[in-house]
VMD Tcl script that draws the C-alpha trace (Angstrom):
set ca {
  {-22.38 -1.15 -42.26}
  {-23.64 -1.06 -39.14}
  {-27.61 -0.06 -39.25}
  {-27.90 3.74 -38.22}
  {-24.39 5.07 -40.17}
  {-26.33 6.15 -43.71}
  {-26.47 9.85 -42.37}
  {-22.71 10.13 -41.79}
  {-20.84 11.80 -44.64}
  {-20.02 9.78 -47.52}
  {-16.28 10.03 -47.18}
  {-16.89 8.46 -43.44}
  {-18.73 5.76 -45.39}
  {-16.31 4.76 -47.69}
  {-13.40 4.91 -45.09}
  {-14.78 3.60 -42.21}
  {-14.51 -0.08 -42.58}
  {-10.58 0.12 -43.10}
  {-10.13 2.54 -39.75}
  {-11.84 -0.04 -37.67}
  {-9.55 -2.53 -38.56}
  {-6.86 -0.29 -38.22}
  {-8.33 0.10 -34.50}
  {-9.12 -3.17 -34.56}
  {-9.03 -5.92 -31.80}
  {-7.73 -3.14 -29.22}
  {-11.20 -1.32 -29.04}
  {-13.18 -4.52 -29.23}
  {-16.65 -4.86 -31.19}
  {-18.58 -3.38 -28.72}
  {-16.33 -0.06 -28.18}
  {-16.48 0.14 -31.77}
  {-20.09 0.27 -32.02}
  {-20.36 2.53 -28.95}
  {-17.87 4.76 -30.41}
  {-19.43 4.58 -34.04}
  {-22.50 5.74 -32.60}
  {-21.11 8.68 -30.67}
  {-19.64 9.47 -33.93}
  {-23.23 9.83 -35.70}
  {-24.51 11.99 -32.91}
  {-21.41 14.54 -32.61}
  {-21.22 14.87 -36.21}
  {-24.57 16.09 -36.71}
  {-24.10 18.06 -33.51}
  {-21.07 20.30 -35.10}
  {-20.84 22.68 -37.30}
  {-17.30 24.72 -38.14}
  {-17.11 27.74 -40.12}
  {-13.79 28.42 -41.47}
  {-13.27 32.48 -41.80}
  {-11.30 33.93 -44.90}
  {-8.12 33.22 -42.01}
  {-9.02 30.00 -41.97}
  {-9.77 30.37 -38.24}
  {-12.39 27.75 -37.33}
  {-15.44 28.51 -35.41}
  {-16.35 25.65 -33.61}
  {-20.52 25.75 -32.63}
  {-22.08 22.53 -31.16}
  {-25.23 21.51 -29.42}
  {-23.56 21.25 -26.35}
  {-20.17 22.03 -24.47}
  {-18.84 17.94 -25.39}
  {-20.44 18.67 -29.31}
  {-18.19 21.66 -29.05}
  {-15.39 20.16 -28.16}
  {-15.71 17.07 -30.43}
  {-15.63 19.91 -33.20}
  {-12.78 22.13 -32.14}
  {-10.73 18.73 -31.93}
  {-11.68 17.34 -35.04}
  {-10.69 21.09 -36.48}
  {-7.37 21.19 -34.39}
  {-6.33 17.73 -36.47}
  {-7.38 19.20 -39.46}
  {-4.80 22.18 -39.40}
  {-2.08 20.68 -37.57}
  {-2.44 16.67 -36.31}
  {1.24 16.54 -36.02}
  {1.72 19.00 -33.20}
  {-1.38 17.88 -31.23}
  {-0.21 14.14 -31.53}
  {3.03 15.45 -30.57}
  {2.16 17.33 -27.50}
  {0.25 14.06 -26.12}
  {3.57 12.53 -26.72}
  {5.10 14.31 -24.87}
  {2.70 14.60 -21.88}
  {2.59 11.07 -21.83}
  {6.29 10.20 -21.73}
  {6.13 8.50 -24.95}
  {7.91 11.01 -27.17}
  {10.74 8.18 -27.38}
  {8.68 5.68 -29.77}
  {8.58 8.28 -32.01}
  {12.13 10.06 -31.62}
  {14.28 7.36 -30.29}
  {16.60 7.51 -27.31}
  {17.71 11.02 -27.74}
  {14.25 12.06 -26.03}
  {14.49 8.90 -23.38}
  {15.30 11.33 -20.44}
  {12.58 13.44 -21.39}
  {10.23 10.87 -21.65}
  {11.44 9.36 -17.78}
  {11.13 13.03 -16.38}
  {7.42 13.04 -17.14}
  {6.98 9.53 -16.61}
  {8.20 10.43 -12.75}
  {4.98 12.79 -12.04}
  {2.26 10.81 -14.62}
  {1.07 7.63 -14.36}
  {-1.12 6.09 -16.95}
  {-2.53 3.75 -14.30}
  {-3.60 6.68 -12.43}
  {-4.88 9.29 -14.96}
  {-7.14 6.23 -15.71}
  {-8.32 6.05 -11.95}
  {-8.87 10.05 -12.29}
  {-10.65 9.47 -15.08}
  {-13.31 7.07 -13.83}
  {-14.01 9.43 -10.95}
  {-13.89 12.46 -12.64}
  {-17.58 14.44 -12.91}
  {-20.07 13.55 -15.61}
  {-19.75 16.31 -17.13}
  {-15.83 16.49 -17.46}
  {-16.01 13.19 -18.41}
  {-18.37 13.67 -21.59}
  {-16.17 16.70 -22.87}
  {-12.83 14.43 -22.22}
  {-14.86 11.48 -24.36}
  {-15.62 13.83 -27.10}
  {-12.03 15.21 -26.92}
  {-11.21 11.64 -27.93}
  {-13.70 10.79 -30.14}
  {-13.32 14.57 -32.45}
  {-9.32 13.07 -32.76}
  {-10.25 9.65 -33.52}
  {-13.01 10.83 -35.67}
  {-10.17 12.58 -38.35}
  {-8.16 9.63 -37.98}
  {-10.76 7.40 -39.32}
  {-11.65 9.96 -41.72}
  {-7.85 10.82 -42.73}
  {-6.33 7.40 -43.54}
  {-3.44 9.84 -45.28}
  {-2.71 10.67 -42.34}
  {-0.46 8.41 -40.56}
  {0.33 8.88 -36.89}
  {3.76 8.12 -35.39}
  {2.55 6.78 -32.30}
  {-0.88 7.72 -30.93}
  {-3.03 5.65 -33.32}
  {-6.36 5.71 -31.23}
  {-6.96 8.37 -28.43}
  {-8.67 7.53 -24.92}
  {-10.49 10.17 -23.13}
  {-7.74 9.94 -20.16}
  {-5.10 10.70 -21.68}
  {-6.45 14.22 -22.24}
  {-5.39 14.50 -18.13}
  {-2.05 14.42 -18.91}
  {-1.62 18.06 -20.33}
  {-4.04 19.93 -18.51}
  {-2.88 23.09 -18.09}
  {-1.54 25.32 -20.98}
  {1.38 26.94 -20.03}
  {4.97 26.18 -22.46}
  {6.68 23.66 -20.62}
  {5.22 24.18 -17.34}
  {6.58 23.65 -13.85}
  {8.44 20.19 -15.30}
  {10.90 21.64 -17.25}
  {12.18 23.25 -13.74}
  {13.90 19.48 -13.87}
  {17.52 19.26 -15.89}
  {17.92 16.57 -18.08}
  {21.15 15.96 -17.63}
  {21.12 15.70 -14.01}
  {18.62 13.65 -14.28}
  {20.55 11.38 -17.16}
  {23.75 11.77 -14.64}
  {21.45 10.23 -11.81}
  {19.41 7.12 -13.59}
  {21.77 6.70 -16.53}
  {24.68 6.55 -14.12}
  {26.33 9.01 -16.59}
  {28.24 11.55 -15.40}
  {29.70 12.64 -18.36}
  {26.13 14.09 -19.20}
  {26.78 17.06 -16.76}
  {29.60 18.11 -19.40}
  {27.13 18.49 -22.20}
  {27.93 21.73 -23.67}
  {24.73 23.76 -23.42}
  {22.56 26.24 -25.90}
  {24.25 29.50 -25.85}
  {22.34 31.73 -23.48}
  {21.50 34.35 -25.96}
  {20.32 31.73 -27.92}
  {17.58 31.10 -25.42}
  {14.61 34.05 -25.43}
  {13.32 34.54 -22.71}
  {9.77 32.90 -21.94}
  {6.99 34.54 -20.73}
  {4.40 37.04 -21.72}
  {3.11 40.85 -21.78}
  {-0.86 41.36 -20.25}
  {-1.93 44.55 -19.56}
  {-5.48 45.69 -18.60}
  {-6.95 49.22 -18.80}
  {-9.95 50.71 -16.57}
  {-12.99 52.25 -18.13}
  {-11.68 55.75 -16.72}
  {-8.34 55.67 -18.87}
  {-10.08 54.71 -22.08}
  {-11.76 56.87 -24.52}
  {-14.74 55.32 -24.86}
  {-15.24 53.90 -21.21}
  {-14.91 50.52 -21.83}
  {-12.21 48.16 -20.14}
  {-9.55 46.97 -22.19}
  {-7.13 43.62 -22.43}
  {-3.81 43.06 -24.05}
  {-2.73 39.46 -24.41}
  {0.46 38.67 -25.63}
  {2.28 35.35 -24.91}
  {5.92 35.37 -25.53}
  {6.06 31.55 -26.74}
  {7.77 29.48 -29.51}
  {6.23 29.87 -32.44}
  {3.07 27.71 -33.49}
  {2.52 26.47 -30.38}
  {-1.36 27.28 -30.20}
  {-4.04 27.89 -32.56}
  {-6.52 30.11 -32.51}
  {-9.84 29.66 -32.88}
  {-13.66 30.13 -31.73}
  {-16.02 27.25 -29.76}
  {-19.44 27.81 -29.10}
  {-22.57 25.71 -27.80}
  {-25.97 25.61 -27.36}
  {-25.79 25.44 -23.60}
  {-23.57 29.16 -23.25}
  {-20.34 28.27 -23.89}
  {-18.25 31.06 -26.53}
  {-14.86 31.52 -26.07}
  {-12.12 32.27 -28.41}
  {-8.48 32.59 -27.99}
  {-5.12 30.65 -28.37}
  {-5.70 26.94 -27.69}
  {-2.70 25.03 -27.04}
  {-2.21 22.13 -29.72}
  {-4.55 19.06 -29.05}
  {-5.96 20.87 -25.46}
  {-9.71 21.43 -25.49}
  {-10.09 24.77 -23.81}
  {-9.22 28.18 -24.35}
  {-6.49 29.04 -22.70}
  {-5.61 32.66 -23.35}
  {-8.75 34.54 -24.78}
  {-12.11 35.90 -24.21}
  {-15.71 35.35 -24.05}
  {-19.08 37.50 -24.17}
  {-18.07 39.06 -20.71}
  {-14.54 38.62 -19.44}
  {-11.21 38.31 -20.82}
  {-8.05 36.31 -19.42}
  {-4.14 36.53 -20.13}
  {-1.55 34.78 -18.40}
  {1.91 35.07 -17.32}
  {5.06 33.11 -16.55}
  {5.04 33.34 -12.84}
  {8.12 34.20 -10.49}
  {6.01 32.49 -7.41}
  {8.36 29.92 -5.89}
  {5.98 27.23 -6.52}
  {8.72 24.03 -7.36}
  {11.01 22.91 -4.80}
  {14.03 20.79 -4.20}
  {14.71 18.75 -0.63}
  {18.39 17.40 -0.25}
  {17.45 13.67 1.41}
  {20.07 12.58 3.76}
  {19.65 8.62 2.47}
  {20.75 5.73 4.43}
  {21.27 1.84 3.27}
  {20.28 -0.58 5.83}
  {19.76 -4.14 5.63}
  {19.76 -3.78 1.65}
  {17.25 -1.19 1.55}
  {17.06 2.53 1.02}
  {15.83 4.84 3.65}
  {15.84 8.61 4.34}
  {16.16 10.92 7.57}
  {13.13 12.66 8.40}
  {13.52 14.39 11.82}
  {14.49 11.12 14.10}
  {12.73 8.83 11.79}
  {13.74 6.89 9.29}
  {11.46 6.61 6.71}
  {11.58 3.67 3.67}
  {12.28 5.26 0.00}
  {9.69 4.49 -2.35}
  {10.95 2.37 -5.72}
  {8.52 2.14 -8.64}
  {10.18 0.36 -11.54}
  {9.30 2.56 -14.69}
  {9.65 1.30 -18.29}
  {10.48 3.80 -21.01}
  {9.51 2.30 -24.75}
  {11.97 3.93 -27.30}
  {12.16 3.82 -31.24}
  {15.87 2.19 -31.64}
  {17.62 2.88 -34.52}
  {16.77 -0.23 -37.03}
  {12.83 1.19 -36.49}
  {12.06 -1.45 -33.77}
  {10.63 -0.70 -30.17}
  {12.93 -1.08 -27.75}
  {12.31 -0.59 -23.67}
  {14.48 0.81 -20.77}
  {13.44 0.13 -17.19}
  {14.34 2.96 -14.73}
  {14.04 1.98 -10.54}
  {12.73 5.51 -9.77}
  {13.17 6.64 -6.36}
  {10.62 8.88 -4.34}
  {9.98 10.47 -0.46}
  {7.22 12.30 0.52}
  {8.76 14.75 -0.88}
  {8.48 13.93 -4.60}
  {10.46 11.88 -7.13}
  {14.48 12.27 -6.78}
  {16.03 13.77 -9.66}
  {19.54 14.17 -8.91}
  {22.25 13.84 -6.84}
  {24.25 17.03 -5.13}
  {27.16 16.67 -2.48}
  {26.59 13.11 -1.66}
  {22.48 13.90 -0.92}
  {19.42 13.08 -3.38}
  {17.48 15.70 -4.35}
  {13.94 15.14 -4.28}
  {11.50 17.57 -6.22}
  {7.85 18.67 -5.41}
  {5.67 20.69 -7.74}
  {1.92 20.54 -8.30}
  {0.34 17.19 -9.83}
  {-3.58 17.81 -9.34}
  {-4.36 16.77 -13.57}
  {-8.23 16.93 -12.47}
  {-8.42 19.48 -11.14}
  {-6.27 21.59 -13.36}
  {-8.11 20.54 -16.44}
  {-11.48 21.49 -13.96}
  {-10.27 24.94 -13.54}
  {-8.77 25.75 -17.23}
  {-12.23 24.55 -18.27}
  {-14.59 26.46 -16.28}
  {-12.83 29.66 -16.37}
  {-13.49 30.03 -20.18}
  {-17.13 30.05 -18.92}
  {-17.15 32.68 -16.03}
  {-18.98 35.62 -16.58}
  {-17.24 38.51 -14.27}
  {-14.38 38.71 -11.94}
  {-16.70 37.14 -8.97}
  {-16.64 33.54 -11.10}
  {-13.55 33.80 -12.60}
  {-12.79 33.95 -8.83}
  {-14.45 31.01 -7.69}
  {-13.00 28.86 -10.00}
  {-9.27 29.76 -8.90}
  {-10.58 28.52 -5.58}
  {-9.96 24.73 -7.24}
  {-5.88 25.72 -6.66}
  {-4.66 24.16 -9.61}
  {-2.93 26.93 -11.50}
  {0.81 26.79 -10.30}
  {2.73 28.69 -12.97}
  {0.29 31.59 -14.33}
  {-0.46 34.68 -12.96}
  {-3.57 35.98 -14.45}
  {-4.19 39.79 -15.78}
  {-8.17 39.84 -16.06}
  {-10.79 42.26 -17.43}
  {-14.54 42.56 -18.13}
  {-17.16 44.18 -19.29}
  {-18.45 45.42 -15.85}
  {-15.24 47.74 -15.71}
  {-13.60 45.61 -13.68}
  {-9.45 44.96 -14.45}
  {-7.87 42.44 -12.21}
  {-3.96 40.59 -10.88}
  {-4.16 37.03 -9.66}
  {-0.82 35.31 -8.48}
  {-1.06 31.56 -8.88}
  {-3.31 29.73 -7.13}
  {-1.13 26.70 -6.08}
  {1.23 28.28 -3.78}
  {2.63 26.25 -1.06}
  {2.60 27.70 2.73}
  {6.74 27.42 3.70}
  {8.58 28.63 6.90}
  {10.29 31.86 5.14}
  {13.22 31.40 7.40}
  {14.67 29.06 4.53}
  {15.75 29.88 1.23}
  {13.32 27.91 -0.96}
  {15.43 28.81 -4.27}
  {18.16 26.58 -3.34}
  {17.27 23.03 -2.29}
  {16.75 23.10 1.56}
  {17.37 19.87 4.64}
  {14.46 17.33 3.80}
  {15.44 15.68 6.92}
  {13.96 19.01 8.60}
  {10.17 18.87 8.98}
  {10.17 22.81 9.51}
  {11.03 22.79 5.38}
  {8.24 20.85 4.57}
  {5.22 22.58 2.57}
  {2.14 23.13 5.40}
  {-0.76 23.33 2.81}
  {-1.73 26.14 0.27}
  {-2.13 29.59 0.67}
  {-5.69 31.48 0.49}
  {-5.98 33.08 -2.52}
  {-6.34 36.71 -0.75}
  {-2.88 35.57 1.07}
  {-0.72 36.33 -2.29}
  {-0.19 39.36 -4.30}
  {-3.95 40.28 -5.74}
  {-5.22 43.56 -7.28}
  {-8.84 44.33 -7.88}
  {-9.73 47.88 -9.77}
  {-6.77 49.64 -8.62}
  {-7.04 53.59 -8.54}
  {-4.22 54.06 -11.16}
  {-6.48 52.44 -13.93}
  {-4.20 50.26 -15.30}
  {-2.57 46.66 -14.25}
  {0.56 45.08 -15.86}
  {2.68 41.85 -15.73}
  {5.86 41.14 -18.03}
  {7.14 37.96 -16.38}
  {8.33 40.46 -13.63}
  {7.54 40.56 -9.81}
  {3.81 42.26 -8.77}
  {5.43 44.84 -6.95}
  {5.48 46.81 -9.93}
  {1.77 45.77 -11.07}
  {-0.26 48.94 -10.62}
  {2.72 51.45 -10.05}
  {2.65 53.09 -6.59}
  {-0.55 51.18 -5.89}
  {1.11 47.74 -6.59}
  {1.19 45.01 -3.81}
  {3.93 45.88 -1.50}
  {6.62 43.49 -1.19}
  {7.09 43.46 2.73}
  {3.84 41.98 3.17}
  {4.23 38.51 1.46}
  {6.84 35.67 2.01}
  {10.04 35.68 -0.13}
  {9.03 33.22 -2.57}
  {5.93 34.64 -3.41}
  {8.57 36.17 -6.20}
  {12.16 34.83 -7.67}
  {12.23 37.46 -10.87}
  {12.18 40.80 -9.51}
  {11.49 43.49 -12.09}
  {12.80 43.38 -15.70}
  {13.20 45.61 -18.61}
  {10.01 44.77 -20.28}
  {8.17 46.03 -16.92}
  {10.01 49.06 -16.48}
  {9.14 50.04 -20.34}
  {5.28 49.00 -19.31}
  {5.38 51.37 -16.35}
  {6.86 54.06 -18.61}
  {4.18 53.64 -21.26}
  {1.66 53.15 -19.00}
  {1.66 55.60 -15.96}
  {-0.09 58.62 -17.24}
  {-2.12 57.07 -20.41}
  {-5.49 58.37 -20.52}
  {-8.01 57.88 -23.63}
  {-7.01 54.79 -24.49}
  {-8.25 52.95 -27.40}
  {-7.99 49.45 -29.10}
  {-5.35 51.00 -31.86}
  {-3.25 53.16 -29.04}
  {-3.05 50.47 -26.70}
  {-1.34 48.22 -29.95}
  {0.64 51.24 -30.65}
  {1.82 51.01 -26.73}
  {2.48 47.02 -27.03}
  {4.89 47.73 -30.37}
  {6.52 51.13 -28.77}
  {10.32 50.25 -30.15}
  {11.98 51.54 -26.80}
  {14.97 49.10 -25.59}
  {15.32 50.01 -21.72}
  {17.98 47.62 -21.16}
  {20.27 49.27 -23.73}
  {19.20 52.64 -22.42}
  {20.87 51.36 -19.28}
  {23.90 49.66 -20.53}
  {24.88 51.58 -23.46}
  {26.03 54.94 -21.59}
  {28.19 52.68 -19.41}
  {29.93 51.47 -22.81}
  {30.06 55.00 -23.76}
  {31.99 55.77 -20.68}
  {34.61 53.04 -21.18}
  {35.44 54.27 -24.31}
  {36.12 58.03 -23.36}
  {38.15 56.67 -20.50}
  {40.86 55.28 -22.66}
  {44.30 56.74 -23.64}
  {44.01 58.62 -26.58}
  {47.19 56.05 -27.30}
  {45.23 52.80 -26.68}
  {44.38 50.81 -30.02}
  {40.81 50.59 -29.26}
  {39.94 54.55 -29.35}
  {40.36 54.44 -33.21}
  {39.33 50.82 -33.62}
  {35.94 51.60 -32.20}
  {35.72 55.01 -32.74}
  {32.94 54.65 -35.49}
  {30.94 52.10 -33.69}
  {30.78 54.24 -30.82}
  {29.51 57.41 -32.82}
  {27.23 55.36 -34.20}
  {25.66 54.07 -30.45}
  {26.29 57.37 -29.38}
  {23.25 58.99 -31.06}
  {20.86 56.34 -31.14}
  {17.58 57.00 -29.13}
  {17.54 53.06 -27.96}
  {14.84 52.45 -30.43}
  {14.65 49.35 -32.54}
  {13.16 49.85 -36.47}
  {14.25 47.84 -39.74}
  {16.75 50.06 -41.36}
  {18.26 50.94 -37.36}
  {22.07 49.74 -37.82}
  {22.83 50.95 -34.14}
  {20.05 48.17 -33.12}
  {21.90 45.33 -34.85}
  {25.30 46.49 -33.59}
  {23.83 46.42 -29.72}
  {22.07 43.53 -30.13}
  {25.62 41.44 -31.48}
  {27.24 43.34 -28.70}
  {24.62 42.25 -25.41}
  {24.45 38.89 -26.87}
  {27.93 38.58 -26.64}
  {28.41 39.95 -23.17}
  {25.37 37.75 -22.17}
  {26.87 34.48 -23.24}
  {30.00 35.50 -20.96}
  {28.01 36.20 -17.56}
  {28.96 32.61 -15.86}
  {26.22 30.86 -13.51}
  {28.16 31.34 -10.59}
  {27.60 34.79 -10.58}
  {23.34 34.88 -11.38}
  {23.35 32.02 -8.97}
  {24.50 34.46 -6.10}
  {21.52 36.67 -7.22}
  {23.50 38.79 -9.70}
  {21.47 39.57 -12.63}
  {22.91 39.61 -15.95}
  {22.04 42.89 -16.29}
  {24.12 44.10 -13.45}
  {26.83 41.81 -14.35}
  {26.87 43.68 -17.91}
  {26.49 46.91 -15.95}
  {29.06 46.35 -13.13}
  {31.15 43.16 -12.62}
  {32.06 42.69 -15.95}
  {34.37 45.89 -16.18}
  {35.20 47.83 -18.90}
  {37.97 45.93 -20.73}
  {35.43 42.97 -21.52}
  {32.21 45.10 -22.82}
  {35.08 47.11 -25.13}
  {36.07 43.69 -26.19}
  {32.90 42.42 -26.75}
  {32.16 45.43 -28.85}
  {35.29 44.58 -31.10}
  {33.76 40.89 -31.57}
  {30.54 41.86 -32.22}
  {32.12 44.10 -34.96}
  {33.83 41.42 -36.08}
  {31.11 38.80 -36.41}
  {29.42 41.63 -38.58}
  {31.73 42.20 -40.98}
  {32.47 38.88 -41.55}
  {28.76 37.62 -41.91}
  {27.66 40.92 -43.60}
  {30.48 42.76 -44.47}
  {30.41 45.97 -42.53}
  {29.48 46.27 -38.73}
  {27.26 48.99 -40.13}
  {24.06 47.03 -40.94}
  {20.23 47.81 -40.96}
  {18.68 45.43 -38.53}
  {16.26 44.13 -41.00}
  {19.06 42.78 -43.24}
  {19.74 40.47 -39.89}
  {16.68 39.96 -38.29}
  {14.35 37.67 -40.38}
  {11.17 35.47 -39.92}
  {10.71 32.30 -42.10}
  {8.60 29.67 -42.37}
  {9.77 26.94 -44.87}
  {7.62 23.88 -43.63}
  {5.36 22.42 -41.45}
  {8.22 20.43 -39.43}
  {8.09 21.39 -35.45}
  {11.95 22.03 -35.82}
  {12.03 23.86 -39.40}
  {15.60 24.52 -40.74}
  {16.57 27.70 -41.73}
  {18.24 29.35 -45.09}
  {19.79 32.10 -45.74}
  {18.90 31.71 -49.93}
  {15.40 31.28 -49.58}
  {12.38 34.03 -49.00}
  {11.96 35.78 -45.31}
  {10.55 38.72 -44.01}
  {12.57 41.48 -42.16}
  {11.35 42.11 -38.60}
  {11.68 45.05 -36.43}
  {11.34 43.94 -32.83}
  {14.33 42.46 -30.97}
  {14.39 39.75 -27.89}
  {12.50 40.63 -24.72}
  {15.55 40.45 -22.63}
  {16.37 44.17 -23.84}
  {13.06 45.50 -22.82}
  {11.43 45.18 -26.12}
  {7.44 44.22 -25.43}
  {7.39 43.00 -28.52}
  {9.22 39.97 -28.44}
  {11.35 37.96 -31.42}
  {13.79 35.43 -30.19}
  {16.07 34.46 -32.93}
  {19.58 33.61 -33.59}
  {22.20 32.33 -36.08}
  {21.22 28.77 -37.34}
  {23.70 25.99 -38.54}
  {24.03 26.72 -41.97}
  {22.95 31.13 -41.81}
  {24.49 34.09 -41.13}
  {20.99 35.71 -40.70}
  {18.74 35.60 -37.36}
  {15.80 33.44 -37.46}
  {12.81 33.90 -35.11}
  {11.26 30.69 -33.60}
  {9.72 32.08 -30.49}
  {8.41 35.23 -28.74}
  {5.05 37.21 -30.08}
  {2.81 34.65 -31.59}
  {-1.15 34.56 -30.58}
  {-1.67 38.52 -29.97}
  {-4.73 40.07 -29.37}
  {-6.19 43.30 -28.27}
  {-9.96 43.78 -26.74}
  {-12.40 46.11 -25.89}
  {-14.97 45.64 -23.32}
  {-18.30 47.37 -24.61}
  {-21.77 46.60 -24.96}
  {-20.47 44.09 -27.24}
  {-16.97 42.32 -26.99}
  {-14.78 43.43 -29.97}
  {-11.19 42.14 -30.54}
  {-8.32 42.33 -32.89}
  {-5.33 39.79 -33.17}
  {-2.12 38.24 -34.97}
  {-0.84 35.00 -34.92}
  {2.44 34.00 -36.30}
  {2.47 32.66 -39.45}
  {-0.85 31.78 -40.22}
  {-3.10 29.07 -38.40}
  {-2.74 26.18 -40.80}
  {0.30 23.93 -40.18}
  {0.28 22.43 -44.00}
  {2.71 24.03 -46.42}
  {0.27 23.69 -49.31}
  {-2.58 25.52 -47.51}
  {-3.00 29.31 -48.16}
  {-3.26 30.23 -44.80}
  {0.18 28.53 -43.89}
  {1.70 32.09 -43.82}
  {-0.88 34.30 -45.12}
  {-0.29 36.54 -41.80}
  {3.39 36.64 -41.25}
  {3.98 39.83 -42.88}
  {1.01 41.58 -40.74}
  {2.82 39.79 -37.88}
  {6.20 41.79 -38.55}
  {4.54 45.04 -38.52}
  {1.93 44.69 -35.63}
  {-1.04 44.73 -38.25}
  {-3.80 43.10 -36.17}
  {-6.57 42.03 -37.98}
  {-10.32 42.00 -37.02}
  {-11.81 38.87 -35.29}
  {-14.92 37.73 -36.40}
  {-16.40 36.96 -33.09}
  {-20.06 37.46 -33.87}
  {-22.11 35.68 -36.29}
  {-22.92 39.24 -38.34}
  {-18.83 39.82 -38.45}
  {-18.59 36.27 -40.19}
  {-20.56 37.45 -43.54}
  {-18.77 38.00 -46.19}
  {-15.76 36.40 -44.48}
  {-16.31 32.74 -44.77}
  {-14.93 30.69 -46.63}
  {-16.48 27.08 -45.62}
  {-19.11 25.75 -43.33}
  {-19.20 21.96 -43.12}
  {-19.59 19.23 -40.48}
  {-16.54 17.25 -39.16}
  {-15.97 14.81 -42.42}
  {-17.28 16.36 -44.99}
}
mol new
graphics top color blue
foreach p $ca { graphics top sphere $p radius 0.5 }
foreach p [lrange $ca 0 end-1] q [lrange $ca 1 end] { graphics top cylinder $p $q radius 0.2 }
display resetview
């Protein structure tokens, strides 16, 4: 054992030689010694306190020490999700999952180049390098002390890898690039385009809800913040990280990242919702073959197409690693991702990993709106709106900070002519040129992934004041619902805000069902549907449009709506007709009534009757720690009252049938949920889907499930005195 390691935990002292052999020549003797020396310091500088929900409260002497501890704690809870996120972000998922992930890796590698990331790491500011170093150390130390954990691919994390996953959104901008189109182009496989899509009703709308309430509307005169991301379940951990250098952030951390993505500190809170701002654009390039080389037209000139060979490794069927090489093409707009109408399509999006990581970290240490806004000037957030509140009583709405300035004559929701220089991006908008709000007179701000033009009721930004590319979503049923609840609100408390956020009203059905009922009433008495649907229409006619575990109308309405949702054509929605407009208008009476027949038949086939309580159908089940788990009607599950957010439910539960099941099982929607009050001392309540641990044998694997399904948020132990009587374990990493 090298000199100076006697103070390391006894477990590590036993295991370290084997661990170093595993890392072996790849790091070199000097690198090993340097790494060991850092570990020795970091272990002693970090304390992890696990509360009685298994949540880690990590304290370090420095911010970098806190990062070391939180990376270690995340690995303890679910190393598989940590590693998988980096396999995805580095474009190496196929090394674990085989050819099925090949195109996802290629898509990532069009934007992420390890050589470029290493160069960015080298020129990063010293404080950020220290954080990245500690992040890698925390994960590597975990592996060294847990030889029973076998990484699928990444056996040693390098600091620069943190730059590959520097923005905490689920999916992010890159998922706008179609994998089928990518395979058709680079795989020369047009058949990929014919591959069946997942039914539309099985895809839960991505996004979130955020509310900020000003002190004048609250019972105690303190600002309130509602944090309600809608993501796939178990996508983020919940933890607290503090340091003697002033760090003190609590909230949701995407597995493997080292910053709190949605949460709060002593003074401020921040909630991100997926934006409708158009920040990803496609450019149709005119390609010219000349002299055996590729060029593209730009104005009056021909510019050479840049070509770079990308080699993607994948796990072959026999278990060995194989490689496929692709000649990837680029113009100044970005990589070519598909072909359409005889032209190649290049895609442009934000690619600022260094600034994104800086912004993601620095905003967690802001102390008020002014300091948060200063961090936002890095302009490295493209995919999120922000809802903000602080202990000064300020509330705010911010649009994404990365918004390219464009010629508003062009419709950037479709590919624009890449040969016309007028379509090019022309720098970035200043922050105050995008929709924004600070302390509106109505006293509340909300966003539900809808447009910003209803964020504060009558005091919202005006659509006419901004280019059309500032929003591509429009209003949605959750926005209508939130406006209904917040307008006229007063004496709001943490408890009453929770109640509002779990309000059961479904505005989408309040619009659609009267149309369906009118369709039925217009049928002639001789029509066979008159008798066949009499009971169903009577049930829906008397419904108050509210979900509930015992509600039969909820079940029938959801099955009917899902049937029509899958029938809305892409051509309709591509022309600007929303699915809601399609159901209400273009679908027509015959299709709407036939959908009710199909929904009734499905319920009767699967459950014996079309009158089934919603809780018998809609279930939460967590069987194992797999990222994609298998559901089983024969195994225990819990009824869930709320529904998909597509129908206007603020509390979202994205569920559908699965292979071999009749019941609906949820995999997305409400995940980490919190309400924060900015009084003299910040206080909060929160809940996480399932539980904090990804290990089925842990008591914290599913200990929050029942609370989750009922909206029964638990107290957050933010302050040290709150942990008294609620502490399970205090330890240094490796113990």
